[in-house]
KEKE-3310 file (N, C-alpha, C; in steps of 0.2 Angstrom, whole numbers, plus 5000, padded with zeros to 4 digits):
npx = (5706:5695:5691:5676:5661:5649:5631:5630:5643:5652:5668:5661:5668:5672:5659:5649:5641:5627:5625:5627:5617:5607:5612:5608:5595:5592:5597:5587:5576:5568:5558:5561:5557:5558:5571:5579:5588:5581:5575:5585:5592:5583:5582:5595:5594:5584:5592:5601:5614:5627:5639:5651:5650:5653:5643:5640:5639:5625:5608:5592:5584:5568:5560:5551:5544:5548:5561:5567:5571:5576:5588:5594:5597:5604:5617:5619:5619:5606:5593:5579:5562:5546:5536:5539:5539:5527:5529:5540:5534:5523:5528:5538:5542:5530:5530:5542:5537:5526:5533:5539:5550:5550:5545:5529:5526:5528:5529:5516:5503:5491:5492:5486:5487:5489:5491:5504:5514:5518:5530:5542:5551:5566:5566:5572:5578:5581:5591:5601:5603:5611:5621:5631:5634:5647:5656:5661:5650:5639:5632:5629:5619:5609:5603:5597:5590:5581:5573:5567:5557:5545:5538:5542:5532:5521:5520:5522:5512:5500:5501:5497:5484:5477:5474:5466:5448:5435:5421:5401:5389:5373:5365:5371:5385:5402:5416:5434:5441:5457:5468:5463:5462:5453:5444:5441:5429:5422:5419:5408:5400:5394:5390:5381:5376:5369:5362:5353:5347:5347:5341:5342:5348:5358:5376:5384:5396:5413:5425:5444:5458:5470:5465:5455:5445:5437:5425:5414:5400:5397:5386:5376:5377:5375:5360:5354:5357:5368:5382:5398:5412:5428:5438:5436:5432:5426:5414:5417:5406:5395:5378:5363:5346:5335:5319:5315:5322:5335:5350:5363:5376:5387:5402:5417:5424:5440:5452:5450:5438:5421:5404:5405:5399:5406:5411:5398:5393:5402:5399:5384:5387:5396:5386:5375:5367:5358:5343:5339:5335:5346:5356:5365:5377:5389:5399:5404:5416:5415:5408:5416:5427:5418:5414:5425:5423:5410:5407:5407:5399:5387:5370:5357:5360:5364:5371:5380:5384:5395:5397:5386:5373:5360:5353:5352:5358:5351:5354:5344:5332:5318:5314:5318:5333:5332:5332:5335:5331:5340:5335:5331:5341:5352:5365)
npy = (5442:5432:5432:5436:5429:5434:5429:5429:5424:5433:5442:5448:5461:5466:5470:5483:5494:5494:5482:5474:5475:5472:5458:5455:5458:5445:5435:5438:5431:5439:5442:5445:5458:5464:5463:5470:5482:5495:5492:5490:5503:5509:5502:5505:5520:5520:5515:5527:5527:5529:5527:5525:5521:5510:5495:5493:5506:5505:5514:5522:5528:5541:5541:5549:5545:5554:5560:5548:5546:5558:5556:5546:5551:5560:5554:5540:5546:5540:5548:5547:5549:5559:5553:5540:5538:5533:5518:5515:5515:5508:5495:5492:5497:5492:5482:5477:5481:5472:5461:5463:5470:5482:5496:5507:5525:5523:5535:5536:5529:5529:5537:5542:5528:5536:5548:5564:5564:5552:5540:5529:5517:5505:5490:5488:5475:5470:5480:5479:5465:5471:5478:5468:5463:5457:5452:5439:5436:5436:5426:5417:5427:5430:5419:5417:5429:5428:5414:5420:5431:5428:5430:5442:5448:5446:5454:5467:5467:5464:5476:5488:5483:5486:5500:5500:5507:5502:5499:5498:5491:5492:5482:5476:5470:5472:5478:5484:5499:5507:5518:5534:5552:5550:5539:5543:5551:5543:5534:5540:5543:5532:5525:5537:5545:5537:5527:5538:5544:5532:5521:5504:5502:5494:5494:5492:5494:5501:5510:5511:5519:5512:5500:5498:5490:5485:5483:5475:5473:5461:5454:5461:5471:5468:5464:5475:5480:5484:5485:5486:5495:5491:5498:5512:5529:5524:5528:5535:5530:5517:5514:5505:5511:5502:5502:5513:5509:5516:5521:5526:5536:5541:5554:5556:5571:5574:5580:5577:5583:5586:5580:5588:5594:5590:5576:5572:5567:5559:5548:5546:5539:5528:5520:5517:5508:5504:5499:5507:5519:5535:5543:5558:5562:5574:5572:5580:5583:5595:5612:5620:5614:5612:5625:5628:5623:5626:5634:5623:5612:5603:5606:5598:5588:5581:5587:5582:5586:5581:5587:5592:5581:5576:5583:5590:5597:5604:5605:5614:5610:5598:5590:5583:5574:5562:5553:5560:5561:5558:5568:5577:5584:5596:5599)
npz = (5542:5536:5517:5514:5503:5494:5487:5475:5472:5473:5480:5496:5498:5486:5481:5476:5487:5484:5477:5488:5497:5489:5489:5503:5503:5496:5504:5513:5510:5501:5486:5469:5464:5475:5479:5471:5461:5463:5477:5484:5484:5491:5504:5507:5507:5521:5529:5532:5524:5516:5499:5504:5518:5531:5534:5549:5552:5551:5552:5559:5554:5554:5537:5525:5508:5499:5503:5505:5492:5489:5495:5488:5477:5480:5485:5478:5465:5458:5451:5452:5442:5447:5446:5452:5465:5468:5465:5470:5484:5482:5477:5482:5499:5504:5502:5509:5522:5527:5525:5538:5540:5539:5547:5546:5551:5564:5573:5575:5574:5571:5560:5545:5531:5515:5520:5516:5524:5529:5536:5534:5542:5546:5555:5571:5576:5564:5559:5569:5564:5551:5552:5557:5545:5534:5545:5556:5564:5556:5546:5559:5566:5556:5553:5566:5565:5554:5559:5570:5562:5558:5570:5572:5561:5563:5576:5572:5564:5572:5579:5570:5570:5581:5579:5571:5564:5569:5561:5563:5552:5546:5548:5558:5556:5556:5552:5549:5548:5542:5551:5553:5544:5530:5532:5546:5542:5535:5542:5552:5542:5540:5551:5555:5546:5538:5546:5549:5538:5528:5533:5538:5526:5513:5512:5498:5495:5500:5503:5505:5511:5515:5508:5494:5489:5500:5504:5493:5485:5471:5466:5472:5467:5453:5455:5454:5441:5438:5430:5437:5434:5436:5435:5434:5442:5459:5471:5489:5497:5494:5495:5497:5497:5503:5506:5499:5487:5481:5475:5486:5481:5489:5494:5503:5508:5511:5506:5494:5480:5481:5474:5461:5445:5433:5442:5443:5433:5430:5438:5435:5424:5427:5435:5426:5421:5433:5440:5452:5458:5457:5469:5476:5487:5497:5508:5523:5536:5544:5544:5541:5534:5521:5517:5509:5498:5492:5479:5471:5470:5465:5456:5462:5470:5486:5504:5518:5533:5545:5558:5560:5561:5562:5550:5532:5517:5504:5485:5478:5465:5464:5473:5490:5496:5485:5469:5454:5436:5421:5410:5419:5427:5429:5434)
capx = (5699:5694:5687:5666:5657:5639:5627:5634:5649:5658:5670:5658:5672:5673:5655:5647:5635:5621:5626:5628:5609:5603:5615:5606:5587:5591:5596:5580:5571:5563:5557:5564:5554:5561:5579:5582:5593:5577:5574:5591:5593:5577:5586:5603:5591:5581:5598:5605:5621:5630:5642:5659:5649:5651:5638:5640:5635:5618:5604:5586:5579:5562:5560:5546:5547:5553:5566:5570:5572:5582:5595:5596:5599:5612:5622:5620:5617:5601:5588:5571:5557:5542:5530:5541:5537:5522:5532:5544:5528:5521:5532:5545:5539:5524:5531:5544:5531:5524:5538:5540:5559:5551:5538:5527:5521:5528:5530:5511:5501:5484:5492:5482:5491:5486:5495:5508:5517:5519:5537:5547:5557:5569:5565:5578:5581:5586:5595:5605:5608:5614:5629:5636:5636:5653:5658:5661:5644:5633:5629:5624:5615:5606:5599:5594:5585:5576:5570:5561:5555:5538:5533:5541:5528:5515:5519:5520:5504:5497:5502:5494:5478:5476:5474:5460:5443:5429:5413:5397:5385:5365:5362:5375:5391:5406:5424:5438:5445:5463:5466:5464:5461:5445:5441:5436:5424:5418:5416:5404:5394:5391:5387:5376:5371:5366:5358:5348:5344:5346:5338:5341:5353:5363:5379:5385:5405:5415:5431:5448:5463:5472:5463:5451:5439:5436:5416:5411:5394:5395:5380:5370:5374:5370:5352:5352:5358:5374:5389:5405:5418:5431:5443:5431:5432:5422:5414:5419:5402:5388:5373:5354:5342:5331:5314:5315:5322:5338:5357:5366:5382:5393:5408:5417:5428:5446:5456:5447:5434:5416:5401:5402:5396:5408:5411:5391:5392:5405:5393:5378:5390:5396:5380:5370:5363:5355:5335:5338:5337:5353:5355:5372:5377:5394:5399:5411:5419:5412:5407:5422:5428:5414:5414:5430:5420:5403:5406:5409:5396:5382:5364:5350:5366:5364:5377:5381:5390:5396:5394:5378:5374:5353:5354:5355:5356:5349:5358:5339:5327:5309:5314:5324:5336:5329:5332:5332:5331:5345:5332:5330:5349:5353:5371)
capy = (5440:5428:5435:5432:5428:5434:5425:5431:5422:5437:5443:5453:5467:5470:5473:5489:5496:5493:5475:5469:5477:5465:5451:5455:5455:5440:5430:5437:5429:5444:5440:5448:5465:5468:5463:5473:5488:5502:5493:5490:5508:5511:5499:5509:5527:5521:5515:5530:5522:5531:5523:5524:5521:5505:5494:5496:5512:5507:5518:5519:5538:5539:5545:5547:5541:5560:5558:5542:5546:5566:5554:5540:5554:5563:5548:5535:5549:5539:5553:5543:5554:5561:5548:5537:5539:5526:5511:5514:5513:5501:5488:5491:5500:5490:5473:5478:5482:5466:5455:5464:5474:5491:5499:5512:5527:5521:5538:5540:5523:5533:5541:5536:5528:5541:5555:5564:5564:5543:5539:5522:5516:5499:5489:5489:5468:5469:5488:5475:5462:5474:5480:5463:5461:5456:5449:5434:5436:5439:5420:5416:5432:5429:5413:5420:5433:5423:5411:5425:5434:5426:5431:5450:5451:5445:5458:5471:5466:5466:5483:5493:5482:5489:5507:5502:5510:5497:5502:5495:5491:5494:5473:5474:5468:5475:5479:5487:5502:5511:5523:5543:5554:5552:5536:5544:5553:5536:5529:5543:5543:5525:5524:5542:5549:5530:5524:5542:5544:5529:5515:5497:5502:5489:5494:5488:5495:5506:5509:5512:5523:5506:5494:5501:5488:5483:5480:5475:5467:5463:5450:5463:5477:5465:5461:5479:5481:5489:5481:5490:5496:5492:5501:5517:5527:5523:5533:5531:5522:5516:5512:5503:5510:5497:5503:5518:5508:5521:5520:5534:5536:5544:5556:5557:5575:5578:5580:5577:5585:5585:5577:5593:5594:5584:5570:5570:5565:5552:5543:5544:5536:5521:5517:5520:5501:5504:5500:5510:5529:5536:5549:5559:5564:5573:5570:5585:5583:5600:5618:5624:5611:5613:5630:5629:5618:5627:5634:5619:5609:5603:5606:5589:5584:5583:5589:5580:5588:5575:5592:5593:5574:5576:5589:5588:5604:5601:5608:5614:5605:5598:5585:5583:5568:5561:5552:5564:5556:5563:5575:5584:5586:5604:5599)
capz = (5544:5527:5513:5511:5496:5493:5483:5467:5471:5473:5487:5495:5501:5480:5479:5477:5493:5481:5477:5494:5499:5486:5492:5508:5504:5495:5510:5519:5507:5498:5478:5464:5463:5482:5480:5467:5461:5468:5482:5488:5485:5495:5510:5510:5509:5526:5534:5530:5522:5508:5498:5507:5526:5533:5539:5556:5554:5549:5560:5557:5555:5550:5532:5520:5501:5496:5508:5503:5485:5489:5498:5484:5471:5482:5488:5475:5457:5455:5450:5449:5442:5452:5447:5452:5469:5468:5461:5478:5488:5482:5475:5489:5503:5506:5505:5516:5530:5524:5529:5545:5538:5539:5549:5544:5555:5570:5577:5575:5572:5569:5553:5540:5526:5510:5522:5514:5530:5531:5535:5537:5547:5547:5563:5575:5575:5555:5559:5573:5559:5548:5558:5558:5538:5532:5549:5558:5564:5550:5547:5564:5568:5550:5555:5572:5563:5550:5565:5572:5558:5557:5576:5571:5554:5569:5578:5570:5560:5576:5583:5567:5570:5588:5579:5567:5566:5568:5559:5562:5547:5548:5549:5563:5553:5559:5548:5552:5542:5542:5553:5552:5537:5526:5536:5552:5540:5532:5549:5554:5535:5536:5557:5557:5542:5534:5551:5549:5531:5522:5540:5537:5521:5513:5510:5494:5492:5503:5500:5511:5509:5515:5504:5491:5489:5509:5504:5486:5483:5465:5466:5474:5459:5446:5456:5454:5435:5438:5431:5438:5427:5441:5432:5435:5449:5464:5476:5494:5500:5490:5500:5493:5503:5500:5508:5495:5481:5478:5475:5487:5481:5494:5492:5509:5507:5515:5502:5488:5479:5480:5467:5455:5438:5431:5445:5445:5426:5430:5442:5431:5419:5431:5437:5421:5421:5438:5439:5458:5458:5459:5475:5476:5493:5497:5516:5524:5542:5546:5539:5539:5526:5515:5512:5503:5491:5490:5473:5465:5472:5459:5459:5460:5474:5493:5507:5524:5536:5551:5564:5563:5557:5558:5546:5526:5511:5496:5482:5471:5462:5466:5479:5494:5496:5479:5465:5447:5429:5418:5407:5426:5429:5425:5434)
cpx = (5698:5692:5681:5665:5651:5636:5629:5639:5657:5660:5666:5660:5674:5666:5653:5641:5628:5621:5626:5620:5605:5607:5609:5598:5586:5591:5590:5577:5567:5561:5562:5566:5558:5567:5581:5585:5589:5576:5581:5595:5588:5579:5589:5599:5590:5586:5602:5612:5621:5635:5648:5657:5650:5646:5637:5638:5628:5613:5597:5582:5571:5561:5553:5551:5550:5559:5571:5574:5579:5589:5600:5600:5606:5617:5623:5620:5613:5595:5581:5565:5551:5537:5533:5540:5531:5524:5537:5541:5525:5523:5538:5544:5533:5525:5538:5541:5529:5527:5541:5549:5557:5544:5535:5522:5523:5529:5522:5507:5495:5484:5490:5488:5492:5491:5499:5514:5519:5526:5537:5552:5560:5568:5572:5582:5584:5591:5603:5611:5613:5620:5633:5638:5645:5658:5656:5653:5638:5630:5625:5617:5609:5599:5595:5586:5577:5569:5564:5558:5548:5536:5537:5535:5522:5515:5517:5512:5497:5497:5499:5486:5474:5474:5470:5455:5438:5422:5407:5392:5377:5364:5368:5382:5396:5414:5428:5440:5453:5462:5467:5461:5454:5443:5438:5431:5419:5414:5410:5398:5393:5388:5384:5373:5369:5359:5353:5344:5345:5343:5337:5344:5358:5370:5385:5393:5406:5424:5437:5453:5469:5470:5458:5445:5437:5429:5416:5406:5391:5387:5373:5369:5372:5364:5350:5352:5363:5379:5395:5409:5424:5439:5439:5433:5426:5422:5415:5414:5396:5381:5367:5351:5335:5322:5311:5317:5330:5346:5361:5373:5387:5400:5412:5424:5430:5449:5454:5442:5427:5410:5400:5400:5398:5409:5402:5389:5395:5401:5387:5380:5391:5390:5374:5364:5356:5347:5331:5337:5342:5354:5364:5373:5386:5394:5407:5413:5414:5411:5411:5426:5424:5412:5420:5429:5414:5403:5405:5403:5390:5375:5363:5356:5361:5372:5375:5386:5390:5396:5388:5373:5366:5351:5357:5356:5357:5350:5349:5336:5323:5309:5321:5326:5330:5333:5332:5333:5335:5341:5332:5337:5350:5363:5377)
cpy = (5437:5433:5431:5434:5429:5430:5423:5428:5427:5441:5449:5461:5470:5471:5478:5489:5492:5484:5471:5471:5473:5459:5451:5452:5448:5435:5431:5434:5434:5441:5446:5454:5468:5465:5466:5479:5495:5500:5491:5496:5511:5510:5504:5516:5526:5519:5519:5530:5525:5526:5520:5521:5511:5501:5494:5501:5513:5511:5518:5523:5536:5543:5543:5545:5546:5560:5552:5543:5552:5559:5548:5545:5558:5559:5543:5538:5542:5543:5551:5549:5556:5555:5541:5534:5533:5521:5511:5511:5507:5494:5486:5490:5494:5484:5471:5477:5475:5461:5457:5469:5478:5492:5505:5517:5526:5525:5540:5532:5524:5536:5539:5537:5532:5549:5558:5567:5557:5544:5531:5520:5508:5498:5486:5481:5469:5475:5484:5468:5464:5477:5475:5461:5462:5453:5443:5433:5435:5432:5419:5420:5434:5425:5413:5424:5431:5417:5414:5430:5435:5431:5443:5453:5449:5450:5466:5472:5469:5475:5487:5488:5485:5497:5506:5504:5503:5500:5497:5498:5490:5487:5472:5469:5473:5473:5483:5494:5504:5516:5530:5545:5551:5546:5536:5547:5548:5534:5532:5542:5536:5524:5531:5543:5540:5529:5532:5542:5538:5520:5509:5498:5497:5491:5490:5486:5501:5504:5512:5516:5517:5501:5496:5499:5485:5480:5480:5471:5465:5459:5457:5471:5474:5464:5469:5483:5486:5483:5483:5491:5497:5496:5508:5520:5528:5529:5531:5527:5524:5511:5510:5505:5509:5499:5509:5517:5511:5518:5525:5533:5544:5548:5558:5564:5579:5582:5582:5581:5584:5582:5587:5591:5588:5577:5567:5565:5556:5547:5542:5537:5528:5519:5517:5513:5502:5505:5505:5517:5532:5544:5550:5563:5567:5577:5576:5583:5590:5604:5622:5622:5613:5618:5631:5627:5619:5628:5629:5614:5608:5603:5598:5586:5587:5582:5586:5582:5584:5580:5592:5587:5573:5580:5588:5595:5601:5607:5610:5611:5604:5593:5586:5576:5563:5559:5557:5558:5563:5568:5581:5586:5591:5604:5597)
cpz = (5535:5524:5511:5505:5498:5490:5477:5466:5470:5482:5490:5498:5492:5478:5479:5483:5490:5482:5484:5498:5496:5490:5498:5509:5502:5499:5513:5516:5502:5490:5474:5465:5470:5483:5473:5465:5465:5474:5487:5490:5491:5503:5513:5513:5516:5531:5534:5530:5516:5506:5502:5516:5527:5536:5546:5558:5552:5554:5556:5559:5552:5542:5527:5512:5498:5498:5507:5494:5484:5490:5492:5479:5475:5484:5482:5466:5455:5455:5448:5446:5447:5452:5449:5460:5472:5469:5469:5482:5488:5480:5480:5498:5506:5508:5508:5521:5532:5529:5534:5545:5541:5543:5547:5548:5560:5576:5578:5572:5568:5563:5548:5533:5520:5514:5520:5521:5533:5531:5538:5540:5548:5555:5566:5574:5569:5557:5564:5568:5554:5547:5557:5551:5537:5538:5552:5560:5560:5551:5552:5565:5561:5552:5562:5570:5560:5555:5569:5568:5558:5565:5574:5567:5560:5573:5579:5565:5568:5581:5577:5568:5575:5584:5572:5567:5564:5566:5561:5558:5549:5548:5552:5561:5556:5554:5552:5545:5544:5544:5551:5546:5536:5530:5542:5551:5538:5538:5551:5548:5537:5545:5559:5551:5537:5541:5550:5543:5527:5528:5533:5528:5518:5511:5505:5492:5498:5502:5508:5511:5509:5508:5501:5489:5497:5508:5497:5485:5477:5463:5466:5469:5454:5447:5452:5446:5435:5438:5431:5435:5434:5440:5433:5443:5453:5469:5482:5497:5493:5495:5497:5499:5501:5502:5503:5487:5478:5480:5477:5487:5484:5494:5499:5509:5512:5512:5497:5486:5480:5475:5465:5450:5435:5434:5446:5438:5426:5433:5439:5426:5422:5433:5433:5421:5430:5438:5448:5455:5461:5463:5475:5482:5493:5505:5517:5533:5546:5543:5537:5530:5521:5513:5507:5498:5488:5482:5468:5465:5465:5462:5457:5464:5482:5497:5513:5527:5543:5558:5565:5557:5557:5555:5538:5524:5506:5491:5475:5471:5466:5471:5483:5496:5492:5474:5458:5440:5426:5414:5414:5426:5426:5426:5429)
residu = (MET:PRO:ARG:LYS:ARG:GLY:GLN:ARG:GLY:LEU:ASP:ILE:HIS:GLU:MET:THR:LYS:VAL:GLN:GLN:ALA:GLN:GLY:ILE:LEU:GLN:GLU:LEU:GLY:MET:PRO:SER:LYS:GLN:SER:ASN:ASN:ARG:SER:ALA:LEU:THR:LEU:LEU:ALA:LEU:LEU:ASP:LEU:PRO:PRO:ASP:ALA:PRO:TRP:SER:GLN:ALA:PHE:GLU:PRO:LEU:LYS:GLY:VAL:THR:GLU:VAL:MET:GLU:PHE:ILE:ALA:LYS:HIS:TYR:GLY:LYS:LYS:TYR:ALA:PRO:ASN:THR:ARG:GLU:THR:ILE:ARG:ARG:GLU:THR:LEU:HIS:GLN:PHE:VAL:GLN:ALA:GLY:LEU:VAL:GLU:ILE:ASN:PRO:ASP:ASP:PRO:LYS:ARG:PRO:THR:ASN:SER:PRO:LYS:VAL:VAL:TYR:LYS:VAL:ASN:ASN:ALA:ALA:VAL:GLN:LEU:PHE:ARG:THR:PHE:GLY:THR:TYR:GLU:TRP:SER:GLU:ARG:LEU:SER:LEU:TYR:LEU:ALA:LYS:ALA:PRO:LYS:LEU:ARG:GLU:GLN:TYR:ALA:GLN:ALA:ARG:GLU:ILE:HIS:LYS:LEU:PRO:VAL:THR:LEU:ALA:LEU:GLY:GLU:SER:ILE:GLU:LEU:SER:PRO:GLY:GLY:GLN:ASN:GLU:LEU:ILE:LYS:LEU:VAL:VAL:GLU:GLN:PHE:CYS:SER:MET:PHE:THR:PRO:GLY:GLY:ASP:VAL:LEU:TYR:LEU:GLY:ASP:ALA:GLY:LYS:LYS:TRP:ILE:ILE:PHE:ARG:THR:GLU:LYS:PHE:SER:GLU:LEU:GLY:VAL:GLN:VAL:ASP:THR:HIS:GLY:LYS:MET:PRO:ASP:VAL:VAL:VAL:HIS:HIS:ILE:GLU:LYS:ASP:TRP:LEU:VAL:LEU:ILE:GLU:ALA:VAL:THR:SER:HIS:GLY:PRO:VAL:ASN:PRO:LYS:ARG:ARG:ALA:GLU:LEU:ARG:GLU:LEU:PHE:LYS:GLY:SER:ARG:ALA:GLY:LEU:VAL:TYR:VAL:THR:ALA:PHE:MET:ASP:ARG:ARG:SER:MET:SER:LYS:TYR:LEU:PRO:GLU:ILE:SER:TRP:GLU:THR:GLU:VAL:TRP:VAL:ALA:GLU:ASP:PRO:THR:HIS:LEU:ILE:HIS:PHE:ASN:GLY:VAL:ARG:PHE:LEU:GLY:PRO:TYR:GLU:SER:LYS:GLU:ALA:THR:GLY)
# end
């Protein structure tokens, strides 16, 4: 077989497996950050390819980020620090998914993107291509793959869209949230809590596990005297109760904590310029979830439980579902 050369001018048989993986990513048109050493190692881990394995043995197992890091450490001697997990996810895997090279949660598309059980898999068409690397078939198969890549990206994007959660806002506008987890509760907050306790309210901010700022009405915040610090940790939902001129700050709790005294102080500071009164609400899916956090919940706040959607639990104070001036707050 004639000796083939990679993009670096090296004989591919003299290149390390990592260099070969980088060359492949470059030929697929991936940007520099997605064809660097980290991304090449991530691809090899997803393909289950140690240094001495031929490309013909490329495989497509399901792996989470931790498993990817463990494979890299075991077979390539590169031990990434635990905080590198997010870098691999945000700067390599996210782009691999966008490019249609990798699928996320193919075993359970409804799994939330922030779940610790999230898994990734190289798509089968790419695996079939990689198995021909270094052979006479490679160039032709690469051309065919690249010609189909836009359709593959569209196909996987449509598959993800199917499982999104439709949410209808008070004014009839419809948005879509990523599936599963906390977003299931956020949907209930918008469609049930808001319709019951802030009728006709305007959702000014809504966070999403997959896209943090899915709704962010900066002009409306400005009209209310609020200059939102984008570096501050926003609540999950912010609603302007127009009739009463309240700004209702809602935390939907599935894995993170409720509006405790510390969080209440943070929110008060974040929205300190508001001319509308601030109301703090913690939402839970059920009473069992709420019971774990009861000792933490701040006074002068409200609690809403989705399984009893027509009721509120008020934590002390002289009002029921209303704002408190700072001097009145004891939490």
